[in-house]
C-alpha positions as a printed NumPy array, in Angstrom:
array([[  0.284,  -0.204,   0.206],
       [  1.587,   3.401,  -1.256],
       [  2.215,   5.631,   1.751],
       [ -0.269,   8.562,   2.595],
       [  0.49 ,  11.807,   1.933],
       [  1.702,  14.066,   4.617],
       [  3.49 ,  17.868,   5.709],
       [  5.5  ,  19.404,   8.341],
       [  6.117,  22.853,  10.048],
       [  8.918,  24.824,  11.75 ],
       [  8.309,  28.637,  13.383],
       [ 11.551,  30.219,  13.9  ],
       [ 11.957,  33.471,  12.564],
       [ 11.857,  37.174,  14.492],
       [  8.192,  38.019,  13.358],
       [  6.839,  33.988,  14.994],
       [  9.203,  33.5  ,  17.469],
       [  6.072,  33.645,  19.606],
       [  4.4  ,  31.037,  17.29 ],
       [  6.859,  28.835,  17.96 ],
       [  7.642,  29.442,  21.688],
       [  3.848,  28.929,  22.417],
       [  4.031,  25.554,  20.52 ],
       [  6.754,  24.596,  22.229],
       [  5.24 ,  25.428,  25.959],
       [  2.169,  23.477,  24.958],
       [  3.822,  20.175,  23.683],
       [  6.699,  19.865,  26.059],
       [  6.533,  17.894,  29.126],
       [  4.009,  14.974,  27.465],
       [  3.218,  11.775,  29.541],
       [  3.17 ,   8.32 ,  27.523],
       [ -0.72 ,   7.31 ,  26.23 ],
       [ -1.364,   4.122,  24.544],
       [ -4.836,   4.546,  24.14 ],
       [ -6.924,   4.868,  21.018],
       [ -4.981,   7.383,  18.432],
       [ -7.468,   6.84 ,  15.437],
       [ -9.293,  10.21 ,  15.719],
       [ -6.561,  12.64 ,  16.715],
       [ -4.122,  10.567,  14.34 ],
       [ -7.183,  11.012,  11.353],
       [ -7.257,  14.42 ,  12.086],
       [ -3.123,  14.996,  11.975],
       [ -3.156,  12.615,   8.463],
       [ -5.632,  14.872,   7.1  ],
       [ -4.259,  17.725,   7.972],
       [ -0.681,  16.64 ,   6.848],
       [ -2.614,  15.878,   3.778],
       [ -4.111,  19.396,   3.2  ],
       [ -0.369,  20.721,   3.688],
       [  1.014,  18.314,   1.055],
       [ -1.455,  19.321,  -1.975],
       [ -1.1  ,  22.987,  -0.584],
       [ -4.733,  23.307,   0.591],
       [ -3.777,  25.692,   3.34 ],
       [ -6.827,  27.622,   3.704],
       [ -8.683,  24.243,   4.022],
       [ -5.37 ,  23.466,   6.645],
       [ -6.146,  26.546,   8.168],
       [-10.07 ,  25.584,   8.898],
       [ -9.039,  23.184,  11.108],
       [ -7.599,  25.13 ,  13.884],
       [ -9.74 ,  26.535,  16.648],
       [-11.105,  29.737,  15.181],
       [ -8.894,  31.549,  17.736],
       [ -5.844,  30.055,  16.165],
       [ -6.546,  30.738,  12.404],
       [ -4.842,  33.728,  12.191],
       [ -1.828,  32.797,  14.678],
       [ -0.38 ,  29.08 ,  14.761],
       [ -3.013,  28.258,  11.659],
       [ -2.64 ,  31.163,   9.236],
       [ -2.391,  30.116,   5.772],
       [  0.371,  31.919,   5.223],
       [  2.206,  30.646,   8.123],
       [  1.195,  26.943,   6.948],
       [  2.286,  27.437,   3.341],
       [  5.482,  29.156,   4.443],
       [  6.552,  26.302,   6.919],
       [  5.826,  23.737,   4.094],
       [  8.255,  25.875,   1.445],
       [ 11.059,  25.819,   4.382],
       [ 10.553,  21.646,   5.059],
       [ 10.509,  20.539,   1.178],
       [ 13.756,  23.278,   0.916],
       [ 15.639,  20.835,   2.983],
       [ 13.79 ,  17.659,   2.603],
       [ 12.944,  17.805,  -0.996],
       [ 10.147,  16.218,  -2.471],
       [  7.568,  13.892,  -0.271],
       [  7.06 ,  10.497,  -0.239],
       [  4.408,   9.406,   2.379],
       [  3.853,   9.298,   6.049],
       [  6.099,   6.425,   8.017],
       [  4.392,   6.32 ,  11.009],
       [  2.605,   8.019,  13.841],
       [  3.009,   8.176,  17.738],
       [  0.336,   9.571,  20.613],
       [  0.941,  11.254,  23.783],
       [ -0.881,  13.764,  25.915],
       [ -0.749,  16.272,  28.39 ],
       [ -4.17 ,  17.535,  30.026],
       [ -6.751,  17.606,  27.3  ],
       [ -4.351,  18.007,  24.636],
       [ -3.482,  15.   ,  22.147],
       [ -0.035,  15.264,  20.591],
       [  0.951,  13.467,  17.303],
       [  4.33 ,  12.931,  16.191],
       [  4.051,  11.944,  12.503],
       [  7.3  ,  10.779,  11.006],
       [  7.634,  11.824,   7.08 ],
       [  9.377,  10.575,   4.497],
       [ 11.273,  12.956,   2.414],
       [ 13.332,  12.399,  -0.562],
       [ 16.338,  13.48 ,   1.42 ],
       [ 15.293,  11.607,   4.925],
       [ 12.664,  11.016,   7.484],
       [ 11.359,  14.271,   9.533],
       [  8.667,  14.549,  12.237],
       [  5.861,  16.842,  12.   ],
       [  3.752,  17.553,  15.567],
       [  0.275,  18.335,  16.083],
       [ -1.642,  19.53 ,  19.116],
       [ -5.424,  18.166,  18.872],
       [ -7.779,  19.318,  21.612],
       [-10.83 ,  17.343,  22.798],
       [-13.133,  18.736,  20.098],
       [-10.538,  17.338,  17.461],
       [ -9.699,  21.015,  16.466],
       [ -5.775,  21.615,  15.837],
       [ -3.77 ,  24.06 ,  18.309],
       [ -0.671,  24.388,  17.267],
       [  1.681,  22.2  ,  14.488],
       [  5.578,  22.334,  14.201],
       [  8.756,  20.712,  13.633],
       [ 10.169,  18.269,  15.908],
       [ 13.241,  17.249,  14.585],
       [ 16.123,  15.926,  16.537],
       [ 19.711,  17.156,  16.057],
       [ 21.881,  14.778,  14.63 ],
       [ 25.852,  15.186,  14.058],
       [ 26.773,  16.048,  10.116],
       [ 28.429,  12.91 ,   8.608],
       [ 31.91 ,  14.564,   8.725],
       [ 32.3  ,  14.342,  12.249],
       [ 33.915,  11.308,  14.16 ],
       [ 32.729,  11.625,  17.73 ],
       [ 35.681,   9.527,  18.894],
       [ 38.172,  12.299,  16.99 ],
       [ 37.058,  15.38 ,  19.288],
       [ 37.088,  16.024,  22.877],
       [ 35.123,  18.658,  25.014],
       [ 34.851,  20.066,  28.114],
       [ 32.436,  22.734,  29.624],
       [ 33.644,  26.113,  31.115],
       [ 31.86 ,  29.439,  32.556],
       [ 32.726,  33.02 ,  31.174],
       [ 33.54 ,  35.333,  33.753],
       [ 31.854,  38.34 ,  32.336],
       [ 30.548,  42.026,  33.655],
       [ 27.865,  41.344,  36.436],
       [ 27.608,  38.091,  34.614],
       [ 28.942,  34.567,  34.226],
       [ 28.177,  32.742,  30.693],
       [ 28.805,  28.741,  29.831],
       [ 30.949,  27.708,  27.583],
       [ 32.492,  24.84 ,  25.584],
       [ 35.984,  24.027,  24.447],
       [ 35.695,  22.082,  21.299],
       [ 39.524,  20.295,  20.645],
       [ 41.123,  17.752,  18.422],
       [ 41.057,  14.468,  20.56 ],
       [ 45.183,  14.235,  19.834],
       [ 47.474,  16.779,  19.147],
       [ 48.901,  20.155,  20.182],
       [ 49.527,  23.669,  19.652],
       [ 46.076,  23.769,  17.614],
       [ 44.995,  26.996,  15.9  ],
       [ 41.928,  28.501,  18.159],
       [ 38.621,  29.51 ,  16.944],
       [ 36.285,  31.873,  19.303],
       [ 32.705,  31.897,  17.44 ],
       [ 30.671,  35.332,  17.711],
       [ 26.825,  35.084,  17.608],
       [ 24.245,  36.867,  15.237],
       [ 22.33 ,  38.976,  16.528],
       [ 19.481,  38.505,  19.055],
       [ 19.125,  35.855,  22.032],
       [ 21.458,  32.923,  21.473],
       [ 22.79 ,  29.824,  23.34 ],
       [ 26.544,  28.511,  22.4  ],
       [ 25.278,  25.641,  20.234],
       [ 22.654,  28.366,  18.525],
       [ 20.008,  25.809,  18.198],
       [ 16.608,  25.913,  16.416],
       [ 14.899,  22.933,  16.263],
       [ 17.068,  20.522,  14.371],
       [ 19.89 ,  22.395,  13.445],
       [ 22.73 ,  23.74 ,  15.574],
       [ 25.327,  25.573,  13.932],
       [ 28.323,  26.355,  16.494],
       [ 28.028,  22.819,  17.174],
       [ 28.312,  21.959,  13.19 ],
       [ 31.264,  24.459,  13.111],
       [ 33.065,  23.256,  16.294],
       [ 32.904,  19.648,  15.669],
       [ 33.645,  20.1  ,  12.607],
       [ 36.24 ,  22.33 ,  12.913],
       [ 38.145,  19.943,  15.518],
       [ 37.963,  17.261,  12.789],
       [ 40.292,  19.188,  10.799],
       [ 43.039,  19.749,  13.685],
       [ 41.071,  23.501,  15.133],
       [ 39.934,  24.167,  18.455],
       [ 36.917,  26.325,  19.114],
       [ 35.567,  27.916,  21.763],
       [ 31.632,  28.47 ,  21.802],
       [ 29.783,  30.091,  24.957],
       [ 25.979,  31.46 ,  25.559],
       [ 25.458,  35.242,  24.464],
       [ 24.772,  37.6  ,  27.28 ],
       [ 21.278,  37.617,  25.864],
       [ 19.568,  36.081,  27.09 ],
       [ 21.745,  34.417,  29.711],
       [ 21.819,  37.779,  31.511],
       [ 20.044,  40.726,  32.633],
       [ 21.151,  43.95 ,  30.655],
       [ 19.271,  47.333,  31.518],
       [ 18.027,  49.386,  28.141],
       [ 20.525,  51.629,  28.56 ],
       [ 23.424,  49.74 ,  28.793],
       [ 22.318,  47.351,  25.509],
       [ 25.023,  48.402,  23.112],
       [ 26.593,  46.61 ,  20.491],
       [ 30.091,  46.262,  23.198],
       [ 27.893,  44.712,  25.818],
       [ 26.058,  42.541,  24.132],
       [ 28.333,  40.923,  21.716],
       [ 31.935,  42.873,  21.659],
       [ 33.129,  42.606,  25.279],
       [ 32.477,  39.167,  25.837],
       [ 34.156,  38.169,  22.86 ],
       [ 37.229,  39.306,  24.427],
       [ 37.192,  37.494,  27.791],
       [ 36.626,  34.36 ,  25.437],
       [ 39.271,  35.193,  23.171],
       [ 41.748,  35.284,  26.274],
       [ 40.204,  32.297,  27.642],
       [ 40.897,  30.419,  24.411],
       [ 44.589,  31.873,  24.579],
       [ 44.982,  30.122,  27.684],
       [ 44.061,  26.911,  26.982],
       [ 46.087,  23.717,  26.777],
       [ 46.49 ,  22.594,  23.624],
       [ 45.856,  25.992,  22.163],
       [ 48.574,  28.109,  20.182],
       [ 47.816,  31.296,  21.801],
       [ 49.528,  33.329,  18.642],
       [ 47.006,  31.653,  15.893],
       [ 43.847,  33.044,  17.365],
       [ 40.498,  33.668,  15.123],
       [ 37.202,  35.242,  15.395],
       [ 34.789,  33.787,  13.486],
       [ 31.417,  36.191,  13.51 ],
       [ 28.026,  34.99 ,  12.519],
       [ 26.025,  37.875,  11.316],
       [ 26.095,  40.556,  13.357],
       [ 29.198,  38.903,  14.941],
       [ 30.997,  39.207,  11.506],
       [ 30.218,  42.876,  11.454],
       [ 31.893,  43.117,  15.054],
       [ 34.542,  40.87 ,  14.2  ],
       [ 36.914,  44.035,  12.954],
       [ 36.006,  46.084,  16.145],
       [ 36.946,  42.937,  17.998],
       [ 40.429,  42.523,  16.397],
       [ 41.244,  46.457,  16.81 ],
       [ 40.317,  46.162,  20.611],
       [ 42.035,  42.666,  21.218],
       [ 45.121,  43.704,  18.758],
       [ 46.5  ,  40.327,  18.441],
       [ 44.234,  38.472,  16.931],
       [ 45.196,  36.001,  13.798],
       [ 42.755,  36.56 ,  11.652],
       [ 39.108,  37.382,  11.57 ],
       [ 36.001,  35.772,   9.894],
       [ 32.776,  37.43 ,   8.439],
       [ 30.315,  34.596,   7.837],
       [ 26.827,  36.419,   6.301],
       [ 28.002,  39.246,   7.978],
       [ 26.285,  42.273,   7.357],
       [ 27.468,  45.725,   5.364],
       [ 24.241,  47.66 ,   5.426],
       [ 23.352,  49.661,   8.181],
       [ 21.249,  47.245,  10.385],
       [ 18.028,  49.108,  10.61 ],
       [ 17.677,  49.099,   6.642],
       [ 18.79 ,  45.101,   6.451],
       [ 15.771,  44.442,   9.168],
       [ 13.553,  45.893,   6.784],
       [ 14.391,  44.365,   3.606],
       [ 14.259,  41.005,   5.818],
       [ 11.076,  42.037,   6.616],
       [ 10.057,  42.87 ,   2.93 ],
       [ 11.291,  39.661,   2.058],
       [  9.214,  37.916,   4.461],
       [  6.127,  39.466,   3.478],
       [  6.588,  38.762,  -0.27 ],
       [  7.734,  34.924,  -0.256],
       [  4.806,  32.743,  -1.102],
       [  1.696,  33.419,  -2.712],
       [ -0.36 ,  33.663,   0.822],
       [ -0.474,  36.983,   2.506],
       [  0.595,  36.662,   5.756],
       [ -1.463,  39.641,   7.802],
       [  0.461,  39.34 ,  11.169],
       [  3.604,  40.224,   9.074],
       [  2.217,  42.924,   7.243],
       [  1.07 ,  44.418,  10.371],
       [  4.809,  44.361,  11.97 ],
       [  5.908,  45.718,   8.461],
       [  3.556,  48.989,   9.022],
       [  5.237,  49.208,  12.583],
       [  9.126,  48.464,  11.88 ],
       [  8.614,  51.021,   8.721],
       [  7.497,  53.926,  11.326],
       [  9.735,  52.747,  13.935],
       [ 13.017,  52.353,  10.991],
       [ 11.614,  55.921,  10.139],
       [ 12.807,  57.282,  13.894],
       [ 16.19 ,  55.294,  13.537],
       [ 17.126,  57.428,  10.61 ],
       [ 16.03 ,  60.624,  12.14 ],
       [ 17.509,  59.86 ,  15.263],
       [ 14.335,  60.66 ,  16.985],
       [ 14.255,  58.243,  19.936],
       [ 15.193,  57.795,  23.651],
       [ 18.255,  54.966,  24.684],
       [ 15.84 ,  52.887,  26.658],
       [ 12.742,  53.391,  23.73 ],
       [ 12.328,  50.039,  21.758],
       [ 12.598,  49.744,  18.248],
       [ 12.598,  46.39 ,  16.275],
       [ 12.874,  44.877,  19.286],
       [ 16.21 ,  46.286,  20.413],
       [ 16.526,  49.158,  22.942],
       [ 17.492,  52.927,  21.234],
       [ 21.016,  52.752,  23.229],
       [ 22.024,  49.531,  20.604],
       [ 21.004,  52.005,  17.486],
       [ 23.302,  54.681,  18.941],
       [ 25.921,  51.947,  19.344],
       [ 25.894,  50.705,  15.749],
       [ 25.085,  54.592,  14.389],
       [ 29.132,  55.133,  16.164],
       [ 30.643,  51.792,  14.723],
       [ 32.073,  52.258,  11.218],
       [ 32.591,  48.471,  10.655],
       [ 34.149,  48.812,   7.005],
       [ 36.349,  52.1  ,   8.102],
       [ 37.46 ,  50.168,  11.055],
       [ 37.789,  46.971,   8.633],
       [ 40.38 ,  49.046,   6.565],
       [ 42.556,  50.095,   9.667],
       [ 43.302,  47.07 ,  11.503],
       [ 46.06 ,  45.025,   9.818],
       [ 44.782,  41.507,  10.257],
       [ 43.755,  39.177,   7.435],
       [ 39.837,  38.743,   6.777],
       [ 37.788,  36.582,   5.265],
       [ 34.072,  36.921,   4.099],
       [ 32.212,  33.963,   3.197],
       [ 28.254,  34.12 ,   1.752],
       [ 25.804,  32.119,   1.154],
       [ 24.067,  32.512,  -2.24 ],
       [ 20.546,  31.587,  -0.61 ],
       [ 20.924,  33.844,   2.406],
       [ 17.867,  36.253,   1.889],
       [ 18.976,  37.902,   5.39 ],
       [ 22.365,  38.787,   4.306],
       [ 23.202,  39.096,   0.224],
       [ 25.981,  39.316,  -2.011],
       [ 24.179,  42.022,  -3.734],
       [ 23.637,  44.488,  -0.768],
       [ 26.276,  43.097,   1.666],
       [ 29.123,  41.544,   0.208],
       [ 29.605,  43.78 ,  -2.975],
       [ 29.616,  46.597,  -0.434],
       [ 32.379,  44.774,   1.684],
       [ 34.637,  44.425,  -1.47 ],
       [ 33.962,  47.921,  -2.877],
       [ 34.547,  49.634,   0.338],
       [ 37.656,  47.494,   1.181],
       [ 39.545,  47.472,  -2.306],
       [ 42.673,  47.614,  -2.339],
       [ 42.999,  46.072,   1.565],
       [ 45.291,  43.536,   1.35 ],
       [ 44.719,  40.644,   3.417],
       [ 41.058,  40.142,   2.446],
       [ 39.741,  36.997,   1.017],
       [ 35.808,  35.922,  -0.075],
       [ 34.19 ,  32.518,  -0.342],
       [ 30.905,  32.215,  -1.791],
       [ 28.415,  29.264,  -1.763],
       [ 25.617,  28.577,  -4.509],
       [ 23.019,  26.772,  -2.643],
       [ 23.849,  27.62 ,   1.428],
       [ 21.392,  29.641,   3.361],
       [ 22.158,  32.203,   6.075],
       [ 23.136,  28.956,   8.491],
       [ 25.352,  27.851,   5.116],
       [ 23.261,  24.541,   4.962],
       [ 22.311,  23.523,   1.873],
       [ 18.617,  23.702,   0.595],
       [ 16.78 ,  24.499,  -2.817],
       [ 13.901,  26.784,  -3.813],
       [ 12.678,  29.81 ,  -2.043],
       [ 14.852,  30.279,   1.135],
       [ 12.522,  30.975,   4.025],
       [ 13.644,  31.192,   8.019],
       [ 11.491,  28.374,   8.813],
       [ 13.753,  25.669,   7.232],
       [ 16.243,  26.401,   9.92 ],
       [ 14.842,  24.502,  11.997],
       [ 14.436,  21.749,  10.071],
       [ 17.313,  18.814,  10.761],
       [ 20.259,  19.994,   8.553],
       [ 23.602,  20.632,   8.947],
       [ 26.394,  23.167,   8.026],
       [ 28.029,  22.023,   4.195],
       [ 31.056,  20.324,   4.884],
       [ 32.9  ,  22.485,   2.463],
       [ 32.409,  25.336,   4.355],
       [ 34.137,  24.051,   7.266],
       [ 36.934,  22.825,   5.29 ],
       [ 37.214,  25.739,   3.174],
       [ 37.493,  27.427,   6.362],
       [ 39.926,  25.174,   8.115],
       [ 42.035,  25.588,   5.406],
       [ 42.098,  29.463,   5.314],
       [ 43.117,  29.036,   8.908],
       [ 45.49 ,  26.832,   8.07 ],
       [ 47.451,  29.368,   5.968],
       [ 47.73 ,  32.24 ,   8.694]])
């Protein structure tokens, strides 16, 4: 008998963060239930069938009325499906289901078979057989290029100003005098693993580089690990200061060559890398992974424009966010805000600190090898708007190299078709060639 058709969803974008959080809270801490699963399973399977056949309006009607404009919005379901198939490829069928319960909520985990592997769709159903939520339930898996027996890890604490951050040093299991890399986060809250559903980009990088003979230190970002007053929320406080502490800690780590420390910054961490290098004064090199060159508020608006326009269904909630953020961006452009005002989800002090930092000029001023890496499927940071600006402004700068990858997204993970942020939660890994090329660049320093 041919497997039944089905679908999967993930929610991890800035504009849908609350929806993702609600899903995880609702579906966590479940108890096993071996009772009859027929009714709830049929509901879940019918929902999946709608998604696979792109009947997103019909799928939306399966939700309780209060959630049809939120978790069950047709536009959200469409983007979720787009993200899933971007990674997994063509849908093949349902491989199986399992049931669990929490209070009066029935949770169905459906194993879905795709061209590129199996993934899990999780659906929450109430006692009236209406959907409450849906999402990706993928678990992270190490990439094939990592042999756990060849990698050693130990946890530590970074004592930074008024705060203690959890960190992890990853090294080759054998060997001495390894070059060292400090991984610096993108904007927004993040842990040392940068976990998003079924992906952990910093784990991939750390373990992948260890396989290439390079040590790394990754650490929880100050946000959300510590409390920061709005007026103190600056680029230095949330990014640069802690990276400098991490650099010194890695330098003092046994088995690491203190003269070969490199900062690898992702997103905003890449933009901050020239300042980190200038303040440290002794780095062997800096790397910008998808590092924005545009003013950050302009980048944010462009990202949201893309999120609103991608797909065929209008997302009313995102359209509302776009209108509000357009007004807030005008205030940033016109410098009409206080340091405690929250604009685009961040205090005014953060925008002041970015306005005072000329990352392009700083990159010109520091005599440190710079490597810029960009995925061409990245809708958040792009070749045309960011990488080319770096290249134009740094023209003639020595020790500057560039690498691009056709099918990789903002996390440097492979996919096809339109790039959507929901794909970040679908189990995937940083492409092996990115790790190998990065290790090769570091090895030549």
